[in-house]
mmCIF file of the N, C-alpha and C atoms, coordinates in Angstrom:
data_MODEL
# 
_entry.id   MODEL 
# 
loop_
_atom_site.group_PDB 
_atom_site.id 
_atom_site.type_symbol 
_atom_site.label_atom_id 
_atom_site.label_alt_id 
_atom_site.label_comp_id 
_atom_site.label_asym_id 
_atom_site.label_entity_id 
_atom_site.label_seq_id 
_atom_site.pdbx_PDB_ins_code 
_atom_site.Cartn_x 
_atom_site.Cartn_y 
_atom_site.Cartn_z 
_atom_site.occupancy 
_atom_site.B_iso_or_equiv 
_atom_site.pdbx_formal_charge 
_atom_site.auth_seq_id 
_atom_site.auth_comp_id 
_atom_site.auth_asym_id 
_atom_site.auth_atom_id 
_atom_site.pdbx_PDB_model_num 
ATOM 1   N N  . MET A 1 1  ? -14.667 40.380 -1.561  1.00 0.00 ? 1  MET A N  1 
ATOM 2   C CA . MET A 1 1  ? -15.323 39.093 -1.445  1.00 0.00 ? 1  MET A CA 1 
ATOM 3   C C  . MET A 1 1  ? -14.386 38.026 -0.918  1.00 0.00 ? 1  MET A C  1 
ATOM 4   N N  . HIS A 1 2  ? -13.137 38.391 -0.681  1.00 0.00 ? 2  HIS A N  1 
ATOM 5   C CA . HIS A 1 2  ? -12.296 37.382 -0.028  1.00 0.00 ? 2  HIS A CA 1 
ATOM 6   C C  . HIS A 1 2  ? -11.613 37.982 1.188   1.00 0.00 ? 2  HIS A C  1 
ATOM 7   N N  . ILE A 1 3  ? -11.669 37.197 2.252   1.00 0.00 ? 3  ILE A N  1 
ATOM 8   C CA . ILE A 1 3  ? -11.134 37.614 3.540   1.00 0.00 ? 3  ILE A CA 1 
ATOM 9   C C  . ILE A 1 3  ? -10.140 36.555 3.993   1.00 0.00 ? 3  ILE A C  1 
ATOM 10  N N  . HIS A 1 4  ? -8.997  37.009 4.487   1.00 0.00 ? 4  HIS A N  1 
ATOM 11  C CA . HIS A 1 4  ? -7.995  36.101 5.022   1.00 0.00 ? 4  HIS A CA 1 
ATOM 12  C C  . HIS A 1 4  ? -8.192  35.949 6.522   1.00 0.00 ? 4  HIS A C  1 
ATOM 13  N N  . THR A 1 5  ? -7.838  34.774 7.025   1.00 0.00 ? 5  THR A N  1 
ATOM 14  C CA . THR A 1 5  ? -7.824  34.562 8.467   1.00 0.00 ? 5  THR A CA 1 
ATOM 15  C C  . THR A 1 5  ? -6.379  34.638 8.949   1.00 0.00 ? 5  THR A C  1 
ATOM 16  N N  . VAL A 1 6  ? -6.207  34.336 10.198  1.00 0.00 ? 6  VAL A N  1 
ATOM 17  C CA . VAL A 1 6  ? -4.890  34.349 10.822  1.00 0.00 ? 6  VAL A CA 1 
ATOM 18  C C  . VAL A 1 6  ? -3.917  33.385 10.139  1.00 0.00 ? 6  VAL A C  1 
ATOM 19  N N  . LEU A 1 7  ? -4.415  32.424 9.373   1.00 0.00 ? 7  LEU A N  1 
ATOM 20  C CA . LEU A 1 7  ? -3.546  31.440 8.720   1.00 0.00 ? 7  LEU A CA 1 
ATOM 21  C C  . LEU A 1 7  ? -2.793  31.984 7.507   1.00 0.00 ? 7  LEU A C  1 
ATOM 22  N N  . SER A 1 8  ? -3.219  33.101 6.960   1.00 0.00 ? 8  SER A N  1 
ATOM 23  C CA . SER A 1 8  ? -2.534  33.684 5.812   1.00 0.00 ? 8  SER A CA 1 
ATOM 24  C C  . SER A 1 8  ? -1.335  34.510 6.274   1.00 0.00 ? 8  SER A C  1 
ATOM 25  N N  . PRO A 1 9  ? -0.285  34.568 5.468   1.00 0.00 ? 9  PRO A N  1 
ATOM 26  C CA . PRO A 1 9  ? 0.896   35.363 5.847   1.00 0.00 ? 9  PRO A CA 1 
ATOM 27  C C  . PRO A 1 9  ? 0.573   36.831 6.118   1.00 0.00 ? 9  PRO A C  1 
ATOM 28  N N  . CYS A 1 10 ? -0.443  37.368 5.470   1.00 0.00 ? 10 CYS A N  1 
ATOM 29  C CA . CYS A 1 10 ? -0.826  38.764 5.673   1.00 0.00 ? 10 CYS A CA 1 
ATOM 30  C C  . CYS A 1 10 ? -1.805  38.928 6.835   1.00 0.00 ? 10 CYS A C  1 
ATOM 31  N N  . GLY A 1 11 ? -2.217  37.817 7.447   1.00 0.00 ? 11 GLY A N  1 
ATOM 32  C CA . GLY A 1 11 ? -3.150  37.861 8.559   1.00 0.00 ? 11 GLY A CA 1 
ATOM 33  C C  . GLY A 1 11 ? -2.452  38.154 9.868   1.00 0.00 ? 11 GLY A C  1 
ATOM 34  N N  . ASP A 1 12 ? -3.253  38.453 10.888  1.00 0.00 ? 12 ASP A N  1 
ATOM 35  C CA . ASP A 1 12 ? -2.698  38.641 12.228  1.00 0.00 ? 12 ASP A CA 1 
ATOM 36  C C  . ASP A 1 12 ? -3.621  37.992 13.245  1.00 0.00 ? 12 ASP A C  1 
ATOM 37  N N  . LEU A 1 13 ? -3.253  38.036 14.500  1.00 0.00 ? 13 LEU A N  1 
ATOM 38  C CA . LEU A 1 13 ? -3.995  37.322 15.534  1.00 0.00 ? 13 LEU A CA 1 
ATOM 39  C C  . LEU A 1 13 ? -5.421  37.819 15.724  1.00 0.00 ? 13 LEU A C  1 
ATOM 40  N N  . SER A 1 14 ? -5.720  39.017 15.251  1.00 0.00 ? 14 SER A N  1 
ATOM 41  C CA . SER A 1 14 ? -7.091  39.534 15.383  1.00 0.00 ? 14 SER A CA 1 
ATOM 42  C C  . SER A 1 14 ? -8.028  38.965 14.318  1.00 0.00 ? 14 SER A C  1 
ATOM 43  N N  . MET A 1 15 ? -7.496  38.170 13.411  1.00 0.00 ? 15 MET A N  1 
ATOM 44  C CA . MET A 1 15 ? -8.289  37.670 12.286  1.00 0.00 ? 15 MET A CA 1 
ATOM 45  C C  . MET A 1 15 ? -8.703  36.210 12.488  1.00 0.00 ? 15 MET A C  1 
ATOM 46  N N  . SER A 1 16 ? -9.245  35.918 13.651  1.00 0.00 ? 16 SER A N  1 
ATOM 47  C CA . SER A 1 16 ? -9.769  34.576 13.926  1.00 0.00 ? 16 SER A CA 1 
ATOM 48  C C  . SER A 1 16 ? -11.108 34.421 13.224  1.00 0.00 ? 16 SER A C  1 
ATOM 49  N N  . PRO A 1 17 ? -11.547 33.191 12.977  1.00 0.00 ? 17 PRO A N  1 
ATOM 50  C CA . PRO A 1 17 ? -12.872 33.013 12.382  1.00 0.00 ? 17 PRO A CA 1 
ATOM 51  C C  . PRO A 1 17 ? -13.985 33.707 13.175  1.00 0.00 ? 17 PRO A C  1 
ATOM 52  N N  . ALA A 1 18 ? -13.955 33.607 14.485  1.00 0.00 ? 18 ALA A N  1 
ATOM 53  C CA . ALA A 1 18 ? -15.001 34.245 15.304  1.00 0.00 ? 18 ALA A CA 1 
ATOM 54  C C  . ALA A 1 18 ? -14.970 35.762 15.161  1.00 0.00 ? 18 ALA A C  1 
ATOM 55  N N  . ALA A 1 19 ? -13.783 36.353 15.154  1.00 0.00 ? 19 ALA A N  1 
ATOM 56  C CA . ALA A 1 19 ? -13.669 37.812 15.018  1.00 0.00 ? 19 ALA A CA 1 
ATOM 57  C C  . ALA A 1 19 ? -14.139 38.273 13.644  1.00 0.00 ? 19 ALA A C  1 
ATOM 58  N N  . ILE A 1 20 ? -13.858 37.494 12.624  1.00 0.00 ? 20 ILE A N  1 
ATOM 59  C CA . ILE A 1 20 ? -14.289 37.839 11.265  1.00 0.00 ? 20 ILE A CA 1 
ATOM 60  C C  . ILE A 1 20 ? -15.809 37.824 11.159  1.00 0.00 ? 20 ILE A C  1 
ATOM 61  N N  . ILE A 1 21 ? -16.435 36.807 11.713  1.00 0.00 ? 21 ILE A N  1 
ATOM 62  C CA . ILE A 1 21 ? -17.903 36.721 11.688  1.00 0.00 ? 21 ILE A CA 1 
ATOM 63  C C  . ILE A 1 21 ? -18.511 37.891 12.454  1.00 0.00 ? 21 ILE A C  1 
ATOM 64  N N  . LYS A 1 22 ? -17.971 38.191 13.612  1.00 0.00 ? 22 LYS A N  1 
ATOM 65  C CA . LYS A 1 22 ? -18.483 39.306 14.423  1.00 0.00 ? 22 LYS A CA 1 
ATOM 66  C C  . LYS A 1 22 ? -18.393 40.626 13.660  1.00 0.00 ? 22 LYS A C  1 
ATOM 67  N N  . LYS A 1 23 ? -17.255 40.885 13.023  1.00 0.00 ? 23 LYS A N  1 
ATOM 68  C CA . LYS A 1 23 ? -17.064 42.124 12.270  1.00 0.00 ? 23 LYS A CA 1 
ATOM 69  C C  . LYS A 1 23 ? -18.009 42.189 11.069  1.00 0.00 ? 23 LYS A C  1 
ATOM 70  N N  . ALA A 1 24 ? -18.130 41.093 10.337  1.00 0.00 ? 24 ALA A N  1 
ATOM 71  C CA . ALA A 1 24 ? -19.015 41.060 9.170   1.00 0.00 ? 24 ALA A CA 1 
ATOM 72  C C  . ALA A 1 24 ? -20.457 41.366 9.563   1.00 0.00 ? 24 ALA A C  1 
ATOM 73  N N  . LYS A 1 25 ? -20.903 40.785 10.658  1.00 0.00 ? 25 LYS A N  1 
ATOM 74  C CA . LYS A 1 25 ? -22.263 41.047 11.132  1.00 0.00 ? 25 LYS A CA 1 
ATOM 75  C C  . LYS A 1 25 ? -22.415 42.502 11.577  1.00 0.00 ? 25 LYS A C  1 
ATOM 76  N N  . SER A 1 26 ? -21.388 43.052 12.217  1.00 0.00 ? 26 SER A N  1 
ATOM 77  C CA . SER A 1 26 ? -21.492 44.411 12.749  1.00 0.00 ? 26 SER A CA 1 
ATOM 78  C C  . SER A 1 26 ? -21.573 45.467 11.642  1.00 0.00 ? 26 SER A C  1 
ATOM 79  N N  . VAL A 1 27 ? -21.034 45.146 10.457  1.00 0.00 ? 27 VAL A N  1 
ATOM 80  C CA . VAL A 1 27 ? -21.118 46.094 9.345   1.00 0.00 ? 27 VAL A CA 1 
ATOM 81  C C  . VAL A 1 27 ? -22.245 45.745 8.372   1.00 0.00 ? 27 VAL A C  1 
ATOM 82  N N  . GLY A 1 28 ? -23.079 44.764 8.742   1.00 0.00 ? 28 GLY A N  1 
ATOM 83  C CA . GLY A 1 28 ? -24.272 44.457 7.972   1.00 0.00 ? 28 GLY A CA 1 
ATOM 84  C C  . GLY A 1 28 ? -24.087 43.565 6.756   1.00 0.00 ? 28 GLY A C  1 
ATOM 85  N N  . LEU A 1 29 ? -23.009 42.801 6.707   1.00 0.00 ? 29 LEU A N  1 
ATOM 86  C CA . LEU A 1 29 ? -22.807 41.902 5.567   1.00 0.00 ? 29 LEU A CA 1 
ATOM 87  C C  . LEU A 1 29 ? -23.679 40.662 5.700   1.00 0.00 ? 29 LEU A C  1 
ATOM 88  N N  . ASP A 1 30 ? -24.128 40.133 4.563   1.00 0.00 ? 30 ASP A N  1 
ATOM 89  C CA . ASP A 1 30 ? -24.910 38.899 4.526   1.00 0.00 ? 30 ASP A CA 1 
ATOM 90  C C  . ASP A 1 30 ? -24.095 37.726 4.006   1.00 0.00 ? 30 ASP A C  1 
ATOM 91  N N  . ILE A 1 31 ? -22.980 38.028 3.341   1.00 0.00 ? 31 ILE A N  1 
ATOM 92  C CA . ILE A 1 31 ? -22.151 36.994 2.720   1.00 0.00 ? 31 ILE A CA 1 
ATOM 93  C C  . ILE A 1 31 ? -20.699 37.450 2.716   1.00 0.00 ? 31 ILE A C  1 
ATOM 94  N N  . ILE A 1 32 ? -19.798 36.507 2.980   1.00 0.00 ? 32 ILE A N  1 
ATOM 95  C CA . ILE A 1 32 ? -18.362 36.759 2.873   1.00 0.00 ? 32 ILE A CA 1 
ATOM 96  C C  . ILE A 1 32 ? -17.715 35.537 2.232   1.00 0.00 ? 32 ILE A C  1 
ATOM 97  N N  . GLY A 1 33 ? -16.499 35.695 1.768   1.00 0.00 ? 33 GLY A N  1 
ATOM 98  C CA . GLY A 1 33 ? -15.727 34.572 1.240   1.00 0.00 ? 33 GLY A CA 1 
ATOM 99  C C  . GLY A 1 33 ? -14.430 34.446 2.022   1.00 0.00 ? 33 GLY A C  1 
ATOM 100 N N  . ILE A 1 34 ? -14.174 33.262 2.561   1.00 0.00 ? 34 ILE A N  1 
ATOM 101 C CA . ILE A 1 34 ? -12.922 32.993 3.276   1.00 0.00 ? 34 ILE A CA 1 
ATOM 102 C C  . ILE A 1 34 ? -11.948 32.368 2.293   1.00 0.00 ? 34 ILE A C  1 
ATOM 103 N N  . CYS A 1 35 ? -10.835 33.043 2.076   1.00 0.00 ? 35 CYS A N  1 
ATOM 104 C CA . CYS A 1 35 ? -9.821  32.589 1.108   1.00 0.00 ? 35 CYS A CA 1 
ATOM 105 C C  . CYS A 1 35 ? -8.424  32.822 1.649   1.00 0.00 ? 35 CYS A C  1 
ATOM 106 N N  . ASP A 1 36 ? -7.959  31.920 2.479   1.00 0.00 ? 36 ASP A N  1 
ATOM 107 C CA . ASP A 1 36 ? -6.589  32.033 2.955   1.00 0.00 ? 36 ASP A CA 1 
ATOM 108 C C  . ASP A 1 36 ? -5.617  31.659 1.848   1.00 0.00 ? 36 ASP A C  1 
ATOM 109 N N  . HIS A 1 37 ? -4.396  32.146 1.963   1.00 0.00 ? 37 HIS A N  1 
ATOM 110 C CA . HIS A 1 37 ? -3.346  31.798 1.008   1.00 0.00 ? 37 HIS A CA 1 
ATOM 111 C C  . HIS A 1 37 ? -2.976  30.325 1.177   1.00 0.00 ? 37 HIS A C  1 
ATOM 112 N N  . ASN A 1 38 ? -3.269  29.529 0.153   1.00 0.00 ? 38 ASN A N  1 
ATOM 113 C CA . ASN A 1 38 ? -2.851  28.123 0.095   1.00 0.00 ? 38 ASN A CA 1 
ATOM 114 C C  . ASN A 1 38 ? -3.246  27.296 1.319   1.00 0.00 ? 38 ASN A C  1 
ATOM 115 N N  . SER A 1 39 ? -4.365  27.616 1.920   1.00 0.00 ? 39 SER A N  1 
ATOM 116 C CA . SER A 1 39 ? -4.859  26.873 3.075   1.00 0.00 ? 39 SER A CA 1 
ATOM 117 C C  . SER A 1 39 ? -6.382  26.911 3.098   1.00 0.00 ? 39 SER A C  1 
ATOM 118 N N  . THR A 1 40 ? -6.966  25.814 3.555   1.00 0.00 ? 40 THR A N  1 
ATOM 119 C CA . THR A 1 40 ? -8.415  25.754 3.734   1.00 0.00 ? 40 THR A CA 1 
ATOM 120 C C  . THR A 1 40 ? -8.777  25.396 5.178   1.00 0.00 ? 40 THR A C  1 
ATOM 121 N N  . LEU A 1 41 ? -7.804  25.413 6.059   1.00 0.00 ? 41 LEU A N  1 
ATOM 122 C CA . LEU A 1 41 ? -7.999  24.902 7.417   1.00 0.00 ? 41 LEU A CA 1 
ATOM 123 C C  . LEU A 1 41 ? -8.993  25.686 8.266   1.00 0.00 ? 41 LEU A C  1 
ATOM 124 N N  . ASN A 1 42 ? -9.234  26.959 7.979   1.00 0.00 ? 42 ASN A N  1 
ATOM 125 C CA . ASN A 1 42 ? -10.209 27.737 8.753   1.00 0.00 ? 42 ASN A CA 1 
ATOM 126 C C  . ASN A 1 42 ? -11.556 27.875 8.048   1.00 0.00 ? 42 ASN A C  1 
ATOM 127 N N  . ALA A 1 43 ? -11.681 27.316 6.869   1.00 0.00 ? 43 ALA A N  1 
ATOM 128 C CA . ALA A 1 43 ? -12.910 27.490 6.093   1.00 0.00 ? 43 ALA A CA 1 
ATOM 129 C C  . ALA A 1 43 ? -14.131 26.869 6.779   1.00 0.00 ? 43 ALA A C  1 
ATOM 130 N N  . GLN A 1 44 ? -14.026 25.630 7.210   1.00 0.00 ? 44 GLN A N  1 
ATOM 131 C CA . GLN A 1 44 ? -15.184 24.958 7.797   1.00 0.00 ? 44 GLN A CA 1 
ATOM 132 C C  . GLN A 1 44 ? -15.628 25.635 9.088   1.00 0.00 ? 44 GLN A C  1 
ATOM 133 N N  . LEU A 1 45 ? -14.701 25.968 9.966   1.00 0.00 ? 45 LEU A N  1 
ATOM 134 C CA . LEU A 1 45 ? -15.057 26.633 11.221  1.00 0.00 ? 45 LEU A CA 1 
ATOM 135 C C  . LEU A 1 45 ? -15.729 27.972 10.946  1.00 0.00 ? 45 LEU A C  1 
ATOM 136 N N  . THR A 1 46 ? -15.182 28.740 10.018  1.00 0.00 ? 46 THR A N  1 
ATOM 137 C CA . THR A 1 46 ? -15.771 30.035 9.693   1.00 0.00 ? 46 THR A CA 1 
ATOM 138 C C  . THR A 1 46 ? -17.168 29.850 9.119   1.00 0.00 ? 46 THR A C  1 
ATOM 139 N N  . TYR A 1 47 ? -17.333 28.856 8.249   1.00 0.00 ? 47 TYR A N  1 
ATOM 140 C CA . TYR A 1 47 ? -18.650 28.544 7.674   1.00 0.00 ? 47 TYR A CA 1 
ATOM 141 C C  . TYR A 1 47 ? -19.657 28.219 8.786   1.00 0.00 ? 47 TYR A C  1 
ATOM 142 N N  . GLU A 1 48 ? -19.270 27.350 9.702   1.00 0.00 ? 48 GLU A N  1 
ATOM 143 C CA . GLU A 1 48 ? -20.181 26.937 10.772  1.00 0.00 ? 48 GLU A CA 1 
ATOM 144 C C  . GLU A 1 48 ? -20.535 28.098 11.701  1.00 0.00 ? 48 GLU A C  1 
ATOM 145 N N  . LEU A 1 49 ? -19.558 28.927 12.042  1.00 0.00 ? 49 LEU A N  1 
ATOM 146 C CA . LEU A 1 49 ? -19.831 30.101 12.881  1.00 0.00 ? 49 LEU A CA 1 
ATOM 147 C C  . LEU A 1 49 ? -20.746 31.086 12.156  1.00 0.00 ? 49 LEU A C  1 
ATOM 148 N N  . GLY A 1 50 ? -20.509 31.264 10.857  1.00 0.00 ? 50 GLY A N  1 
ATOM 149 C CA . GLY A 1 50 ? -21.358 32.142 10.070  1.00 0.00 ? 50 GLY A CA 1 
ATOM 150 C C  . GLY A 1 50 ? -22.789 31.652 10.011  1.00 0.00 ? 50 GLY A C  1 
ATOM 151 N N  . LYS A 1 51 ? -22.952 30.352 9.818   1.00 0.00 ? 51 LYS A N  1 
ATOM 152 C CA . LYS A 1 51 ? -24.293 29.758 9.751   1.00 0.00 ? 51 LYS A CA 1 
ATOM 153 C C  . LYS A 1 51 ? -25.072 30.013 11.042  1.00 0.00 ? 51 LYS A C  1 
ATOM 154 N N  . GLN A 1 52 ? -24.395 29.913 12.176  1.00 0.00 ? 52 GLN A N  1 
ATOM 155 C CA . GLN A 1 52 ? -25.039 30.180 13.471  1.00 0.00 ? 52 GLN A CA 1 
ATOM 156 C C  . GLN A 1 52 ? -25.514 31.626 13.586  1.00 0.00 ? 52 GLN A C  1 
ATOM 157 N N  . GLU A 1 53 ? -24.850 32.524 12.889  1.00 0.00 ? 53 GLU A N  1 
ATOM 158 C CA . GLU A 1 53 ? -25.164 33.953 12.962  1.00 0.00 ? 53 GLU A CA 1 
ATOM 159 C C  . GLU A 1 53 ? -25.972 34.462 11.766  1.00 0.00 ? 53 GLU A C  1 
ATOM 160 N N  . GLY A 1 54 ? -26.379 33.554 10.868  1.00 0.00 ? 54 GLY A N  1 
ATOM 161 C CA . GLY A 1 54 ? -27.160 33.968 9.705   1.00 0.00 ? 54 GLY A CA 1 
ATOM 162 C C  . GLY A 1 54 ? -26.324 34.638 8.632   1.00 0.00 ? 54 GLY A C  1 
ATOM 163 N N  . LEU A 1 55 ? -25.035 34.314 8.577   1.00 0.00 ? 55 LEU A N  1 
ATOM 164 C CA . LEU A 1 55 ? -24.111 34.879 7.595   1.00 0.00 ? 55 LEU A CA 1 
ATOM 165 C C  . LEU A 1 55 ? -23.646 33.761 6.681   1.00 0.00 ? 55 LEU A C  1 
ATOM 166 N N  . TYR A 1 56 ? -23.799 33.947 5.361   1.00 0.00 ? 56 TYR A N  1 
ATOM 167 C CA . TYR A 1 56 ? -23.353 32.913 4.428   1.00 0.00 ? 56 TYR A CA 1 
ATOM 168 C C  . TYR A 1 56 ? -21.865 33.087 4.161   1.00 0.00 ? 56 TYR A C  1 
ATOM 169 N N  . VAL A 1 57 ? -21.116 31.998 4.306   1.00 0.00 ? 57 VAL A N  1 
ATOM 170 C CA . VAL A 1 57 ? -19.669 32.025 4.100   1.00 0.00 ? 57 VAL A CA 1 
ATOM 171 C C  . VAL A 1 57 ? -19.320 31.152 2.901   1.00 0.00 ? 57 VAL A C  1 
ATOM 172 N N  . LEU A 1 58 ? -18.782 31.782 1.875   1.00 0.00 ? 58 LEU A N  1 
ATOM 173 C CA . LEU A 1 58 ? -18.270 31.039 0.727   1.00 0.00 ? 58 LEU A CA 1 
ATOM 174 C C  . LEU A 1 58 ? -16.973 30.356 1.123   1.00 0.00 ? 58 LEU A C  1 
ATOM 175 N N  . LEU A 1 59 ? -16.812 29.114 0.709   1.00 0.00 ? 59 LEU A N  1 
ATOM 176 C CA . LEU A 1 59 ? -15.629 28.330 1.043   1.00 0.00 ? 59 LEU A CA 1 
ATOM 177 C C  . LEU A 1 59 ? -14.609 28.444 -0.071  1.00 0.00 ? 59 LEU A C  1 
ATOM 178 N N  . GLY A 1 60 ? -13.410 28.903 0.258   1.00 0.00 ? 60 GLY A N  1 
ATOM 179 C CA . GLY A 1 60 ? -12.429 29.067 -0.797  1.00 0.00 ? 60 GLY A CA 1 
ATOM 180 C C  . GLY A 1 60 ? -10.998 29.061 -0.311  1.00 0.00 ? 60 GLY A C  1 
ATOM 181 N N  . ALA A 1 61 ? -10.116 29.295 -1.265  1.00 0.00 ? 61 ALA A N  1 
ATOM 182 C CA . ALA A 1 61 ? -8.681  29.436 -0.999  1.00 0.00 ? 61 ALA A CA 1 
ATOM 183 C C  . ALA A 1 61 ? -8.100  30.363 -2.048  1.00 0.00 ? 61 ALA A C  1 
ATOM 184 N N  . GLU A 1 62 ? -7.071  31.092 -1.666  1.00 0.00 ? 62 GLU A N  1 
ATOM 185 C CA . GLU A 1 62 ? -6.330  31.909 -2.620  1.00 0.00 ? 62 GLU A CA 1 
ATOM 186 C C  . GLU A 1 62 ? -5.088  31.097 -2.998  1.00 0.00 ? 62 GLU A C  1 
ATOM 187 N N  . VAL A 1 63 ? -5.130  30.515 -4.178  1.00 0.00 ? 63 VAL A N  1 
ATOM 188 C CA . VAL A 1 63 ? -4.078  29.613 -4.636  1.00 0.00 ? 63 VAL A CA 1 
ATOM 189 C C  . VAL A 1 63 ? -3.039  30.409 -5.420  1.00 0.00 ? 63 VAL A C  1 
ATOM 190 N N  . THR A 1 64 ? -1.776  30.177 -5.093  1.00 0.00 ? 64 THR A N  1 
ATOM 191 C CA . THR A 1 64 ? -0.682  30.859 -5.773  1.00 0.00 ? 64 THR A CA 1 
ATOM 192 C C  . THR A 1 64 ? 0.001   29.878 -6.724  1.00 0.00 ? 64 THR A C  1 
ATOM 193 N N  . SER A 1 65 ? 0.112   30.269 -7.981  1.00 0.00 ? 65 SER A N  1 
ATOM 194 C CA . SER A 1 65 ? 0.767   29.410 -8.978  1.00 0.00 ? 65 SER A CA 1 
ATOM 195 C C  . SER A 1 65 ? 2.277   29.573 -8.903  1.00 0.00 ? 65 SER A C  1 
ATOM 196 N N  . LYS A 1 66 ? 2.987   28.729 -9.622  1.00 0.00 ? 66 LYS A N  1 
ATOM 197 C CA . LYS A 1 66 ? 4.451   28.840 -9.627  1.00 0.00 ? 66 LYS A CA 1 
ATOM 198 C C  . LYS A 1 66 ? 4.912   30.138 -10.279 1.00 0.00 ? 66 LYS A C  1 
ATOM 199 N N  . GLU A 1 67 ? 4.025   30.773 -11.059 1.00 0.00 ? 67 GLU A N  1 
ATOM 200 C CA . GLU A 1 67 ? 4.333   32.073 -11.669 1.00 0.00 ? 67 GLU A CA 1 
ATOM 201 C C  . GLU A 1 67 ? 3.984   33.234 -10.747 1.00 0.00 ? 67 GLU A C  1 
ATOM 202 N N  . ASP A 1 68 ? 3.578   32.914 -9.527  1.00 0.00 ? 68 ASP A N  1 
ATOM 203 C CA . ASP A 1 68 ? 3.177   33.893 -8.514  1.00 0.00 ? 68 ASP A CA 1 
ATOM 204 C C  . ASP A 1 68 ? 1.887   34.624 -8.879  1.00 0.00 ? 68 ASP A C  1 
ATOM 205 N N  . VAL A 1 69 ? 0.981   33.919 -9.559  1.00 0.00 ? 69 VAL A N  1 
ATOM 206 C CA . VAL A 1 69 ? -0.355  34.430 -9.857  1.00 0.00 ? 69 VAL A CA 1 
ATOM 207 C C  . VAL A 1 69 ? -1.287  33.946 -8.752  1.00 0.00 ? 69 VAL A C  1 
ATOM 208 N N  . HIS A 1 70 ? -2.090  34.848 -8.217  1.00 0.00 ? 70 HIS A N  1 
ATOM 209 C CA . HIS A 1 70 ? -3.037  34.498 -7.157  1.00 0.00 ? 70 HIS A CA 1 
ATOM 210 C C  . HIS A 1 70 ? -4.416  34.335 -7.769  1.00 0.00 ? 70 HIS A C  1 
ATOM 211 N N  . SER A 1 71 ? -5.040  33.178 -7.511  1.00 0.00 ? 71 SER A N  1 
ATOM 212 C CA . SER A 1 71 ? -6.374  32.885 -8.030  1.00 0.00 ? 71 SER A CA 1 
ATOM 213 C C  . SER A 1 71 ? -7.292  32.526 -6.873  1.00 0.00 ? 71 SER A C  1 
ATOM 214 N N  . LEU A 1 72 ? -8.478  33.143 -6.870  1.00 0.00 ? 72 LEU A N  1 
ATOM 215 C CA . LEU A 1 72 ? -9.470  32.785 -5.862  1.00 0.00 ? 72 LEU A CA 1 
ATOM 216 C C  . LEU A 1 72 ? -10.244 31.583 -6.356  1.00 0.00 ? 72 LEU A C  1 
ATOM 217 N N  . CYS A 1 73 ? -10.304 30.553 -5.543  1.00 0.00 ? 73 CYS A N  1 
ATOM 218 C CA . CYS A 1 73 ? -10.986 29.309 -5.895  1.00 0.00 ? 73 CYS A CA 1 
ATOM 219 C C  . CYS A 1 73 ? -12.071 29.045 -4.863  1.00 0.00 ? 73 CYS A C  1 
ATOM 220 N N  . PHE A 1 74 ? -13.316 29.116 -5.273  1.00 0.00 ? 74 PHE A N  1 
ATOM 221 C CA . PHE A 1 74 ? -14.439 28.852 -4.382  1.00 0.00 ? 74 PHE A CA 1 
ATOM 222 C C  . PHE A 1 74 ? -15.051 27.505 -4.723  1.00 0.00 ? 74 PHE A C  1 
ATOM 223 N N  . MET A 1 75 ? -15.481 26.767 -3.701  1.00 0.00 ? 75 MET A N  1 
ATOM 224 C CA . MET A 1 75 ? -16.087 25.454 -3.878  1.00 0.00 ? 75 MET A CA 1 
ATOM 225 C C  . MET A 1 75 ? -17.431 25.419 -3.161  1.00 0.00 ? 75 MET A C  1 
ATOM 226 N N  . PRO A 1 76 ? -18.359 24.606 -3.659  1.00 0.00 ? 76 PRO A N  1 
ATOM 227 C CA . PRO A 1 76 ? -19.705 24.590 -3.082  1.00 0.00 ? 76 PRO A CA 1 
ATOM 228 C C  . PRO A 1 76 ? -19.821 23.870 -1.740  1.00 0.00 ? 76 PRO A C  1 
ATOM 229 N N  . THR A 1 77 ? -18.883 22.971 -1.429  1.00 0.00 ? 77 THR A N  1 
ATOM 230 C CA . THR A 1 77 ? -18.943 22.226 -0.173  1.00 0.00 ? 77 THR A CA 1 
ATOM 231 C C  . THR A 1 77 ? -17.544 22.091 0.416   1.00 0.00 ? 77 THR A C  1 
ATOM 232 N N  . ILE A 1 78 ? -17.492 21.792 1.704   1.00 0.00 ? 78 ILE A N  1 
ATOM 233 C CA . ILE A 1 78 ? -16.201 21.602 2.354   1.00 0.00 ? 78 ILE A CA 1 
ATOM 234 C C  . ILE A 1 78 ? -15.498 20.379 1.783   1.00 0.00 ? 78 ILE A C  1 
ATOM 235 N N  . GLU A 1 79 ? -16.259 19.366 1.386   1.00 0.00 ? 79 GLU A N  1 
ATOM 236 C CA . GLU A 1 79 ? -15.653 18.160 0.804   1.00 0.00 ? 79 GLU A CA 1 
ATOM 237 C C  . GLU A 1 79 ? -14.944 18.471 -0.510  1.00 0.00 ? 79 GLU A C  1 
ATOM 238 N N  . LYS A 1 80 ? -15.542 19.305 -1.334  1.00 0.00 ? 80 LYS A N  1 
ATOM 239 C CA . LYS A 1 80 ? -14.923 19.672 -2.611  1.00 0.00 ? 80 LYS A CA 1 
ATOM 240 C C  . LYS A 1 80 ? -13.748 20.631 -2.419  1.00 0.00 ? 80 LYS A C  1 
ATOM 241 N N  . LEU A 1 81 ? -13.836 21.450 -1.367  1.00 0.00 ? 81 LEU A N  1 
ATOM 242 C CA . LEU A 1 81 ? -12.749 22.381 -1.090  1.00 0.00 ? 81 LEU A CA 1 
ATOM 243 C C  . LEU A 1 81 ? -11.482 21.622 -0.732  1.00 0.00 ? 81 LEU A C  1 
# 
């Protein structure tokens, strides 16, 4: 339920918002969650591209604590994210 884009350290150039939406649609997904590591910069674009293709995109981030714990944080709107 969480997918990283090119902005995450584990991401690569093939993980653009457009490529993610295309892949999700090609495998029949109806919903995905975008959760880059400590970044929300690709969330809105991915959401908008998904909406155009009939794919619901959850807006989120994978937040790392000072103890190196990773938490998925989803928000209902881009403003709250």
